[in-house]
C-alpha positions as a printed NumPy array, in Angstrom:
array([[-11.394,   5.505, -26.905],
       [-13.094,   4.644, -23.702],
       [-10.868,   4.581, -20.569],
       [ -9.174,   1.126, -19.977],
       [ -7.403,   1.757, -16.624],
       [ -9.7  ,   1.391, -13.735],
       [-10.011,   3.869, -10.866],
       [-10.27 ,   2.84 ,  -7.228],
       [-11.632,   5.467,  -4.726],
       [-11.506,   5.258,  -1.118],
       [-14.593,   5.928,   0.809],
       [-14.646,   7.983,   4.028],
       [-16.369,  10.621,   5.825],
       [-16.352,  13.035,   2.965],
       [-17.699,  10.539,   0.381],
       [-20.002,   7.982,   2.192],
       [-23.396,   9.681,   1.659],
       [-25.633,   8.356,  -1.282],
       [-25.502,  11.652,  -3.112],
       [-21.626,  11.739,  -3.189],
       [-21.298,   8.009,  -3.94 ],
       [-23.691,   8.406,  -7.074],
       [-21.627,  11.579,  -8.2  ],
       [-18.237,   9.541,  -7.88 ],
       [-19.719,   6.578,  -9.853],
       [-21.039,   8.892, -12.588],
       [-17.459,  10.671, -12.493],
       [-15.87 ,   7.304, -13.164],
       [-15.293,   5.186,  -9.967],
       [-14.927,   1.696, -10.989],
       [-14.113,   0.215,  -7.524],
       [-14.894,   1.479,  -3.895],
       [-12.267,   0.813,  -1.329],
       [-13.198,   0.747,   2.273],
       [-10.257,   0.971,   4.788],
       [-10.603,  -0.527,   8.083],
       [ -7.677,   0.988,   9.782],
       [ -9.754,   4.001,  11.157],
       [-13.26 ,   2.66 ,  11.408],
       [-15.296,   0.563,  13.382],
       [-16.647,  -2.675,  11.862],
       [-20.285,  -1.588,  12.203],
       [-19.721,   1.784,  10.213],
       [-17.591,  -0.208,   7.6  ],
       [-20.445,  -2.586,   6.976],
       [-22.96 ,   0.296,   6.845],
       [-20.679,   1.917,   4.053],
       [-20.524,  -1.451,   2.305],
       [-24.268,  -1.936,   2.164],
       [-24.672,   1.903,   1.003],
       [-22.358,   1.436,  -1.707],
       [-24.156,  -1.655,  -3.027],
       [-27.499,   0.082,  -2.653],
       [-26.347,   3.096,  -4.831],
       [-24.677,   1.055,  -7.421],
       [-27.531,  -1.238,  -7.91 ],
       [-29.85 ,   1.779,  -8.333],
       [-27.781,   3.13 , -10.872],
       [-27.226,  -0.47 , -12.635],
       [-23.504,  -0.355, -12.501],
       [-21.076,  -3.088, -11.663],
       [-19.055,  -1.464,  -9.091],
       [-16.642,  -3.62 ,  -7.219],
       [-15.99 ,  -3.327,  -3.416],
       [-12.437,  -4.032,  -1.996],
       [-12.008,  -3.88 ,   1.712],
       [ -8.562,  -3.089,   3.119],
       [ -7.64 ,  -5.076,   6.073],
       [ -5.603,  -3.11 ,   8.617],
       [ -2.847,  -5.57 ,   8.998],
       [ -0.051,  -5.282,  11.694],
       [  0.036,  -1.755,  11.131],
       [  1.603,   0.357,  13.718],
       [ -0.161,   3.652,  14.313],
       [  0.043,   6.655,  16.595],
       [ -2.448,   7.455,  19.209],
       [ -5.211,   9.835,  18.014],
       [ -3.979,  13.282,  17.462],
       [ -5.722,  16.513,  18.583],
       [ -8.535,  17.732,  16.269],
       [ -6.385,  20.39 ,  14.989],
       [ -3.434,  18.108,  14.44 ],
       [  0.059,  18.427,  15.752],
       [  2.498,  20.394,  13.552],
       [  6.168,  19.142,  13.846],
       [  9.058,  21.55 ,  13.153],
       [ 12.298,  20.604,  11.536],
       [ 14.863,  20.139,  14.342],
       [ 12.217,  19.935,  17.223],
       [ 12.174,  16.852,  19.557],
       [  9.294,  14.963,  21.173],
       [  8.919,  11.387,  22.587],
       [  7.33 ,   8.281,  21.605],
       [  6.072,   5.734,  24.029],
       [  4.11 ,   2.34 ,  23.83 ],
       [  0.332,   2.865,  24.386],
       [ -3.175,   3.265,  23.189],
       [ -4.007,   6.639,  24.619],
       [ -4.413,   9.925,  22.791],
       [ -1.158,  11.827,  21.626],
       [  0.01 ,  15.066,  22.566],
       [  2.561,  17.42 ,  21.094],
       [  5.139,  16.251,  23.654],
       [  4.381,  12.667,  23.813],
       [  3.022,  10.484,  20.912],
       [  1.574,   7.223,  21.855],
       [  2.125,   4.101,  19.627],
       [  0.212,   1.13 ,  19.57 ],
       [  3.052,  -1.339,  19.568],
       [  4.161,  -3.097,  22.705],
       [  7.598,  -3.931,  21.366],
       [  8.448,  -0.335,  20.346],
       [ 11.328,   0.134,  22.958],
       [ 12.993,  -2.936,  21.75 ],
       [ 12.617,  -2.922,  18.217],
       [ 13.571,   0.815,  17.579],
       [ 17.281,   1.486,  17.912],
       [ 19.332,   4.565,  18.355],
       [ 19.89 ,   6.259,  14.79 ],
       [ 16.654,   4.583,  13.195],
       [ 14.664,   6.844,  10.911],
       [ 10.917,   6.284,  11.349],
       [  8.328,   7.824,   9.011],
       [  4.627,   9.047,   9.77 ],
       [  1.805,   8.47 ,   7.122],
       [  3.074,   7.815,   3.796],
       [  6.588,   9.136,   4.451],
       [  5.964,  13.074,   4.483],
       [  7.048,  13.337,   8.234],
       [ 10.534,  11.813,   9.225],
       [ 12.039,  11.62 ,  12.485],
       [ 15.337,  10.007,  13.921],
       [ 15.567,   8.09 ,  17.206],
       [ 18.364,   9.781,  19.501],
       [ 18.005,   7.623,  22.604],
       [ 15.847,   6.07 ,  25.303],
       [ 14.66 ,   7.46 ,  28.713],
       [ 12.804,   5.257,  30.771],
       [  9.459,   4.13 ,  29.032],
       [ 10.111,   6.725,  26.047],
       [ 12.1  ,   7.03 ,  22.936],
       [ 13.366,  10.659,  22.086],
       [ 13.216,  11.486,  18.437],
       [ 14.3  ,  14.519,  16.607],
       [ 12.233,  15.796,  13.66 ],
       [ 14.161,  15.599,  10.367],
       [ 11.348,  16.52 ,   7.981],
       [  8.289,  18.139,   9.705],
       [  4.652,  18.437,   8.794],
       [  1.082,  18.039,  10.114],
       [  0.118,  15.067,  11.825],
       [ -3.677,  14.214,  11.963],
       [ -5.959,  11.479,  13.103],
       [ -4.093,   8.117,  13.703],
       [ -1.095,   8.327,  11.297],
       [  0.642,   4.933,  10.646],
       [  4.247,   4.821,  11.864],
       [  6.856,   2.954,   9.664],
       [  9.384,   0.765,  11.593],
       [ 11.906,  -1.388,   9.578],
       [  9.832,  -4.425,   8.628],
       [ 12.775,  -6.993,   9.319],
       [ 12.622,  -6.071,  13.1  ],
       [  8.611,  -6.447,  13.506],
       [  7.41 ,  -9.44 ,  15.341],
       [  3.757,  -9.021,  14.093],
       [  2.235, -11.803,  12.036],
       [  0.059, -11.15 ,   8.843],
       [ -2.91 , -11.382,   8.739],
       [ -3.52 , -10.544,  12.561],
       [ -6.352, -12.065,  14.438],
       [ -8.117,  -8.83 ,  14.031],
       [ -7.845,  -9.134,  10.356],
       [ -9.28 , -12.693,  10.51 ],
       [-12.195, -11.375,  12.379],
       [-12.961,  -8.613,  10.07 ],
       [-12.558, -10.766,   6.963],
       [-15.044, -13.228,   8.208],
       [-17.487, -10.533,   8.636],
       [-17.06 ,  -9.028,   5.251],
       [-16.924, -12.645,   3.589],
       [-20.448, -13.243,   5.211],
       [-21.411,  -9.821,   3.682],
       [-20.388, -11.   ,   0.324],
       [-17.48 ,  -8.615,  -0.349],
       [-15.854,  -8.907,  -3.757],
       [-12.095,  -8.326,  -2.783],
       [ -9.899,  -8.259,   0.45 ],
       [ -6.637,  -6.348,   0.527],
       [ -4.058,  -7.911,   2.78 ],
       [ -1.59 ,  -5.497,   4.362],
       [  2.043,  -5.976,   5.177],
       [  2.591,  -9.214,   3.231],
       [  5.879, -10.735,   3.617],
       [  5.558, -14.062,   1.811],
       [  3.183, -16.343,   0.03 ],
       [  2.399, -17.981,   3.323],
       [  0.811, -14.824,   4.527],
       [ -1.57 , -14.843,   1.626],
       [ -2.624, -18.258,   2.286],
       [ -3.116, -17.748,   5.914],
       [ -6.27 , -15.712,   5.143],
       [ -8.222, -18.751,   4.699],
       [-10.81 , -17.707,   2.41 ],
       [-12.368, -19.85 ,  -0.256],
       [-10.716, -19.641,  -3.601],
       [-12.292, -16.643,  -5.85 ],
       [-14.897, -16.486,  -7.169],
       [-16.461, -18.582,  -4.275],
       [-14.72 , -16.397,  -1.95 ],
       [-13.209, -12.926,  -2.327],
       [-10.153, -12.269,  -4.402],
       [ -7.172, -11.395,  -2.231],
       [ -5.23 ,  -8.482,  -3.279],
       [ -1.699,  -8.668,  -1.712],
       [  0.048,  -5.248,  -0.658],
       [  3.6  ,  -5.019,  -1.808],
       [  4.978,  -2.694,   0.904],
       [  7.966,  -4.44 ,   2.471],
       [ 11.436,  -5.472,   1.621],
       [ 10.47 ,  -9.125,   2.052],
       [  7.613,  -8.793,  -0.208],
       [  9.936,  -7.588,  -2.97 ],
       [ 12.192, -10.586,  -2.406],
       [  9.332, -13.047,  -2.441],
       [  7.437, -11.396,  -5.339],
       [  6.962, -14.075,  -7.648],
       [  5.596, -16.603,  -5.109],
       [  3.433, -13.709,  -3.735],
       [  1.894, -13.107,  -7.12 ],
       [  1.288, -16.503,  -7.714],
       [ -0.56 , -17.019,  -4.413],
       [ -2.826, -13.84 ,  -4.826],
       [ -5.544, -12.894,  -7.069],
       [ -4.26 ,  -9.217,  -7.364],
       [ -1.466,  -7.047,  -6.234],
       [ -0.998,  -3.33 ,  -5.002],
       [  1.959,  -1.414,  -5.31 ],
       [  1.649,   0.346,  -1.953],
       [  4.135,   3.173,  -2.458],
       [  3.861,   4.648,   1.046],
       [  5.786,   1.958,   3.188],
       [  7.477,   0.63 ,   0.205],
       [  9.26 ,   3.986,  -0.222],
       [ 10.294,   3.744,   3.504],
       [ 11.807,   0.421,   3.048],
       [ 13.8  ,   1.298,   0.07 ],
       [ 15.884,   4.285,  -1.191],
       [ 13.46 ,   6.684,  -2.801],
       [ 15.433,   6.695,  -5.916],
       [ 14.506,   2.962,  -6.446],
       [ 10.819,   3.286,  -6.038],
       [  9.844,   4.162,  -9.571],
       [ 11.946,   1.159, -10.867],
       [ 10.256,  -1.222,  -8.205],
       [  6.876,   0.031,  -9.368],
       [  7.578,  -0.786, -12.923],
       [  9.051,  -4.12 , -12.182],
       [  6.31 ,  -5.3  , -10.006],
       [  3.658,  -4.143, -12.434],
       [  5.331,  -6.186, -15.407],
       [  5.682,  -9.319, -13.404],
       [  1.838,  -9.222, -12.275],
       [  0.518,  -8.466, -15.75 ],
       [  2.704, -11.145, -17.35 ],
       [  1.024, -13.888, -15.533],
       [ -2.415, -12.345, -15.592],
       [ -2.606, -10.678, -12.242],
       [ -4.361,  -7.236, -11.894],
       [ -2.075,  -4.678, -10.348],
       [ -3.088,  -1.504,  -8.376],
       [ -0.675,   1.558,  -8.283],
       [ -1.567,   3.599,  -5.076],
       [ -0.516,   6.194,  -2.642],
       [ -0.252,   9.961,  -3.013],
       [ -1.28 ,  10.021,  -6.615],
       [ -3.482,  13.238,  -6.402],
       [ -2.835,  14.027,  -2.729],
       [ -2.731,  17.783,  -3.29 ],
       [ -6.488,  17.437,  -4.225],
       [ -7.505,  16.852,  -0.712],
       [ -7.701,  20.434,  -0.374],
       [ -7.021,  21.858,  -3.775],
       [ -9.203,  22.234,  -6.943],
       [ -6.558,  20.847,  -9.297],
       [ -3.65 ,  18.45 ,  -8.936],
       [  0.086,  19.494,  -9.331],
       [  1.715,  18.961, -12.601],
       [  3.981,  16.229, -11.021],
       [  0.751,  14.445,  -9.794],
       [ -0.861,  14.592, -13.118],
       [  2.281,  12.887, -14.651],
       [  2.444,  10.461, -12.094],
       [ -0.948,   9.213, -12.802],
       [ -0.09 ,   9.124, -16.563],
       [  3.139,   7.204, -15.854],
       [  1.417,   4.735, -13.778],
       [ -0.879,   4.086, -16.854],
       [  2.142,   3.784, -19.232],
       [  3.763,   1.31 , -16.798],
       [  0.682,  -0.924, -17.288],
       [ -1.238,  -0.544, -14.05 ],
       [ -4.701,  -2.232, -14.171],
       [ -5.953,   0.322, -11.736],
       [ -5.   ,   3.523, -10.011],
       [ -6.165,   4.279,  -6.533],
       [ -7.376,   7.314,  -4.488],
       [ -6.907,   7.554,  -0.763],
       [ -7.425,  10.543,   1.246],
       [ -8.262,  12.439,  -1.869],
       [-11.755,  11.001,  -1.843],
       [-12.093,   9.688,   1.758],
       [-11.531,  13.046,   3.594],
       [-11.014,  15.66 ,   0.521],
       [-13.095,  18.621,  -0.328],
       [-14.612,  17.375,  -3.384],
       [-14.381,  13.645,  -3.995],
       [-16.36 ,  13.474,  -7.206],
       [-14.329,  16.061,  -8.705],
       [-11.12 ,  14.329,  -7.956],
       [-12.436,  11.071,  -9.586],
       [-13.39 ,  13.081, -12.64 ],
       [ -9.991,  14.565, -12.811],
       [ -8.093,  11.211, -12.362],
       [-10.411,   9.81 , -15.079],
       [ -9.705,  12.476, -17.611],
       [ -5.72 ,  11.997, -17.033],
       [ -6.041,   8.263, -17.335],
       [ -8.103,   8.245, -20.275],
       [ -5.822,  10.671, -22.017],
       [ -2.765,   8.325, -21.187],
       [ -4.782,   5.191, -22.314],
       [ -4.924,   6.897, -25.691],
       [ -1.042,   7.314, -25.723],
       [ -0.365,   3.937, -24.287],
       [  2.298,   1.899, -26.299],
       [  0.021,  -1.175, -27.223],
       [  2.479,  -2.932, -29.828],
       [  5.414,  -2.198, -27.599],
       [  3.809,  -3.799, -24.527],
       [  2.84 ,  -6.989, -26.381],
       [  6.404,  -7.203, -27.607],
       [  7.781,  -6.534, -24.147],
       [  5.397,  -9.265, -22.69 ],
       [  6.655, -11.847, -25.115],
       [ 10.309, -11.082, -24.318],
       [  9.798, -12.063, -20.646],
       [ 10.17 , -15.746, -21.507],
       [  8.073, -16.774, -18.415],
       [  8.1  , -20.443, -17.526],
       [  4.911, -22.194, -18.749],
       [  2.175, -23.165, -16.093],
       [  2.099, -26.48 , -14.948],
       [ -1.695, -26.542, -15.019],
       [ -2.739, -28.017, -18.358],
       [ -6.221, -26.11 , -18.408],
       [ -4.57 , -22.769, -17.617],
       [ -2.033, -23.428, -20.37 ],
       [ -4.779, -24.043, -22.827],
       [ -6.568, -20.81 , -21.783],
       [ -3.424, -18.911, -21.972],
       [ -2.609, -20.142, -25.546],
       [ -6.181, -19.282, -26.652],
       [ -6.067, -15.835, -25.183],
       [ -2.716, -15.227, -26.986],
       [ -4.185, -16.422, -30.36 ],
       [ -7.407, -14.143, -29.656],
       [ -5.236, -11.197, -29.172],
       [ -3.2  , -11.781, -32.309],
       [ -6.494, -12.434, -34.304],
       [ -7.976,  -9.153, -32.814],
       [ -5.003,  -7.139, -33.731],
       [ -4.704,  -8.267, -37.281],
       [ -8.315,  -7.776, -38.194],
       [ -8.896,  -4.752, -36.163],
       [-11.733,  -6.151, -33.979],
       [-14.067,  -3.945, -32.308],
       [-14.09 ,  -6.092, -29.107],
       [-13.073,  -9.338, -27.694],
       [-16.01 , -11.147, -25.99 ],
       [-14.78 , -13.515, -23.176],
       [-17.212, -15.875, -21.566],
       [-15.615, -16.884, -18.168],
       [-17.148, -18.282, -15.036],
       [-14.089, -17.422, -12.86 ],
       [-12.724, -14.561, -14.59 ],
       [ -9.356, -16.302, -15.47 ],
       [ -9.972, -15.927, -19.176],
       [-10.632, -12.422, -19.023],
       [ -7.372, -11.557, -16.895],
       [ -5.526, -13.722, -19.264],
       [ -6.466, -11.666, -22.308],
       [ -6.115,  -8.291, -20.519],
       [ -2.435,  -8.863, -19.774],
       [ -1.93 ,  -8.437, -23.633],
       [ -3.33 ,  -4.854, -23.339],
       [ -5.3  ,  -5.265, -26.507],
       [ -6.595,  -2.18 , -28.471],
       [ -9.964,  -3.934, -28.805],
       [-12.335,  -3.601, -26.084],
       [-12.766,  -6.439, -23.516],
       [-16.273,  -7.431, -22.888],
       [-16.26 ,  -9.833, -19.939],
       [-19.298, -11.988, -19.414],
       [-19.99 , -14.345, -16.645],
       [-22.913, -16.146, -14.885],
       [-21.312, -15.611, -11.406],
       [-22.266, -12.112,  -9.872],
       [-19.051, -12.102,  -7.752],
       [-16.737, -12.627, -10.713],
       [-18.815,  -9.818, -12.367],
       [-17.696,  -7.503,  -9.421],
       [-14.276,  -8.785,  -9.441],
       [-13.731,  -7.968, -13.22 ],
       [-14.34 ,  -4.379, -12.304],
       [-10.527,  -4.587, -11.46 ],
       [ -9.448,  -6.024, -14.865],
       [ -7.837,  -3.495, -17.058],
       [ -9.993,  -2.575, -20.127],
       [-12.855,  -4.874, -19.16 ],
       [-16.714,  -4.092, -19.213],
       [-18.024,  -6.776, -16.965],
       [-21.604,  -8.335, -17.763],
       [-23.751, -10.848, -15.891],
       [-25.576, -13.383, -18.089],
       [-28.3  , -15.686, -16.677],
       [-27.535, -19.332, -16.747],
       [-25.497, -21.804, -14.618],
       [-22.866, -23.09 , -17.18 ],
       [-20.725, -21.021, -19.169],
       [-20.548, -22.456, -22.836],
       [-20.576, -21.398, -26.252],
       [-24.31 , -21.467, -26.417],
       [-24.387, -18.279, -24.373],
       [-22.463, -16.391, -27.216],
       [-25.616, -15.166, -28.964],
       [-27.061, -13.858, -25.757],
       [-23.723, -12.123, -24.974],
       [-23.585, -10.368, -28.316],
       [-27.2  ,  -9.392, -28.01 ],
       [-26.535,  -7.748, -24.754],
       [-23.557,  -6.04 , -25.889],
       [-25.648,  -4.518, -28.886],
       [-28.349,  -3.571, -26.598],
       [-25.872,  -1.713, -24.172],
       [-24.425,  -0.028, -27.214],
       [-20.905,  -1.655, -26.878],
       [-21.314,  -3.298, -30.326],
       [-23.162,  -2.151, -33.478],
       [-24.154,  -4.169, -36.676],
       [-21.14 ,  -4.584, -38.864],
       [-18.755,  -4.808, -36.056],
       [-16.223,  -7.499, -36.121],
       [-15.432,  -9.316, -32.76 ],
       [-13.357, -12.089, -31.463],
       [-15.169, -14.542, -29.225],
       [-13.356, -16.631, -26.333],
       [-15.4  , -19.337, -24.903],
       [-15.248, -22.998, -23.77 ],
       [-16.508, -25.926, -25.872],
       [-17.465, -28.079, -23.024],
       [-15.075, -30.878, -24.037],
       [-12.878, -30.517, -21.08 ],
       [-14.053, -30.729, -17.66 ],
       [-13.714, -27.762, -15.238],
       [-13.15 , -24.195, -16.507],
       [-11.087, -24.195, -19.786],
       [-11.413, -21.876, -22.606],
       [-10.451, -23.607, -25.815],
       [-12.169, -22.072, -28.678],
       [-11.7  , -18.747, -30.523],
       [-14.156, -17.428, -33.109],
       [-14.34 , -14.546, -35.237],
       [-17.871, -13.011, -35.741],
       [-19.155, -10.042, -37.687],
       [-22.321,  -8.757, -35.948],
       [-25.503,  -9.032, -38.294]])
């Protein structure tokens, strides 16, 4: 069985040359992530164009997601060798944008002295380093190291989100988004989302005319407003770093499962991210716990699993992608496909008020049942916007999903959809007339062979707009 769960890999200094990008794609990278928290716009755009060039040379539909920095609070740049914090030691935090030292860490948040209170626990990075505020002296906060570690670069600092006065998206987010929308980016990840209004404020055209917006769930408010955020977004990321700081750590695995179930139930791709194979930044193999974490993210129903520092600054980015691909592929083989479908049916979700979407959802449900009963080799979806593909993917069918579209941006956006092989067809209008072309293309690419039975989802053209209203079963001649 080919791997169904998609892999997102972050591109950074260790992985942005053409040879490494080519190796990562060959190893199984489906989507490249460009983070903007640490890079200039000019460098990020160069990386974007380089990824596009390499993917085109290889003939692979590699999607690109640009991760906007958001109202992330960061420390001033650490010395090149980093700063090692020892349990029980003390240092100071102060508002500012200068470089940090071992005695005074600069924090790029003007309201630091007001919004952080005595006794508050603050975390650096993804929660590995924890400090507690012990008091204020002038323009500095004194903190004691509770759990030490190495700080490098410009690590994020987590402050309780209900205290922050910074809006999402920030003016800088909007500036960066405009630049990448002009460049034609496929997906934008929005940091520190707290409400559906935050998602709508990004102001881009609805996908696929504009990028698919990925809402990062990393605050308590986002969990409380989860359903409305999912509805307003094109996809969702379970950002476990800050989420694990907002909630007791024992709650995090259960939050992950619930967020994933709610997303997939309504056809939203969902990404599980943060510290998946973190030891491989330096090591040649992951820990046993990390391997289990990736597999369990697959069992939870994740559409994609994401690598961050492992491929951005790690010693061997392509090898990390290969290891994650093997773990995910093996977990896909053991996935509880019948159990997932049954669990989806038991959610009893409210039906959509959009008639066209309701028709498409009914057709994809029928297609899933038909494919299961006849043991179809694949489900062929013809979709202009990708909605039909995302609708069928929520059922996690054992048959492969072949997603055909005439829109190039939709093709790249489908790189995030679970179990989907994206294809671009010539032609402006999606209709049943393109079915023979889609089948011929899939046979030519080796995804189908004569004698295979496939289920085909397409639109008859009777309804105006994008409506999938026909299901057919075809044996390949």
